[in-house]
C-alpha positions as CSV (number, residue, x, y, z in Angstrom):
1,M,35.1,-19.3,-43.9
2,S,34.0,-19.7,-40.3
3,P,30.3,-19.6,-39.3
4,A,30.8,-16.3,-37.4
5,M,32.3,-14.6,-40.4
6,L,29.5,-15.9,-42.6
7,K,26.9,-14.5,-40.1
8,M,28.7,-11.2,-40.2
9,W,28.6,-11.0,-44.0
10,I,24.9,-12.0,-44.0
11,S,24.1,-9.2,-41.4
12,I,26.0,-6.7,-43.5
13,S,24.1,-7.6,-46.6
14,A,20.8,-7.2,-44.7
15,M,22.0,-3.7,-43.5
16,G,22.8,-2.9,-47.1
17,F,19.3,-3.9,-48.1
18,M,17.9,-1.6,-45.4
19,F,20.0,1.3,-46.7
20,I,18.9,0.7,-50.3
21,S,15.3,0.6,-49.2
22,I,15.6,3.9,-47.3
23,I,17.0,5.6,-50.4
24,M,14.3,4.0,-52.6
25,I,11.5,5.2,-50.3
26,Y,13.0,8.7,-50.3
27,F,13.0,8.8,-54.1
28,S,9.6,7.3,-54.3
29,R,8.0,9.9,-52.0
30,Y,9.8,13.1,-52.9
31,K,11.6,12.8,-56.2
32,F,9.4,10.8,-58.6
33,K,6.3,12.3,-60.2
34,N,5.1,9.3,-62.1
35,S,2.7,7.2,-60.0
36,V,3.7,3.9,-61.6
37,I,7.4,4.5,-60.9
38,K,6.6,5.6,-57.4
39,F,4.6,2.4,-56.7
40,I,7.2,0.1,-58.2
41,T,10.1,1.7,-56.2
42,A,8.1,1.7,-53.0
43,L,7.1,-1.9,-53.5
44,I,10.7,-3.0,-54.1
45,A,11.8,-1.0,-51.1
46,Y,9.3,-2.5,-48.7
47,V,10.0,-6.0,-50.0
48,L,13.8,-5.4,-49.3
49,M,13.0,-4.0,-45.9
50,I,10.9,-7.0,-44.9
51,F,13.5,-9.4,-46.3
52,S,16.3,-7.7,-44.4
53,G,14.2,-7.8,-41.2
54,I,13.7,-11.5,-41.6
55,I,17.4,-12.0,-42.2
56,I,18.4,-10.1,-39.1
57,F,15.7,-11.9,-37.1
58,F,17.2,-15.3,-38.0
59,V,20.8,-14.2,-37.5
60,V,19.9,-12.9,-34.0
61,L,17.9,-16.0,-33.0
62,S,20.5,-18.4,-34.3
63,G,22.6,-17.6,-31.3
64,P,26.3,-17.1,-30.8
65,T,28.9,-19.0,-32.7
66,T,31.8,-20.8,-31.1
């Protein structure tokens, strides 16, 4: 697998993490009534969002591939 294709798959996985975190934040704010479940889902969602932001940051700063 070429480095460019690997970077593409890493970026897509980071976008998937962002999508999952958006869904989890929605459920944590509007659907769940139990405060413990709300906290756990929000915590996981924010960790995924931070992790995906770091991944995208490093992919962008690593520069173009040849």
